[in-house]
N, C-alpha and C positions, 0 to 999 in steps of 0.2 A: 530252614530250607528243606530238610528231610521230610517233615510232616506235609509240606505242600506237594512234594514229589509223590509221596504215597497217595495223597488225595487225588492228584492228577491221574496217576496210573489206575487206581481203583475206579474212578468215575469214567474214564475213557474205556476201560475194560468192560464195564457194565453196559455202556452204549454199544460197543462192538458186539457183545453177546446178544443184546436185544435186536440189533439191526440184522444179525445173521441167524436169528431164531435158534440160538443155541441155549438150551436151558440147563443150567448147572446150579448146584447149591454152593453158596459162598460161605466160608467159615473163617473165623479169626481164632487162632489157637494160642494159648498162653499158659505158662506155668509161672511160679514165683521168680524163677531165674531167667527165663527166656521165652520169647514168643516167635510166631511166624506171621509175617505181615499179611499174607493172603493165601487162602486155600480154596480150590475148587474141587467139588465132588460130583462125579457123574457116573452113573451105573456102577457104583461101588468102587470106583477108581479115584484116587486122590492125586492132585497136582498142587505142589507147594511152591510159593514164590517169596523171595526176600527182595525188598526194594532198597537200593542204595543210590543216593544222589551222586556220590563220588565213585567213579569206576574202580578206584584203587582200594576202596574200603573193604575190610575183611568182613565176611558174613559166614555164619555156620547155621546149619539146621540142627535143631534139638535131636539128640540121640533118642530120647524118650519118644518123640513124635515119629522118627524114622522107624524105630523098632515096633511101635504100636500099630502104625498105619501103613507101612511099606508103600509110600507114594510111588506112582508110576513115573512121575517127573518131579524134579526139583530144579529151580532156576533162580539165579540172582540177577535181577534186572537193574540196569543203570542207563545212563544217557547214551551209551554206545550200542545198546542191544534191545531197547524196549519196543521198537517199532512193530515187530510181528505180534507182540502181546496185545497191542491196542489197534492192530489192523492198518497200520500206515505202510 
């Protein structure tokens, strides 16, 4: 179910960005130990997102990523808070 959730969020986000003419670079970041589900870069600023089907699931952002890129925003998206991300 988690993979379907990720696919839904990424595809809906891409549609939202296209319809609102917001051009961002999308990145998937991974090390051997950990990854980040979805990253947007715009004007040198990074926004990182983790997707969890279960609202109670634990999620962490890689310290390596946080220290290297200093994202302007990090969010964990789940069924209770995803609507603004996809424009609902």
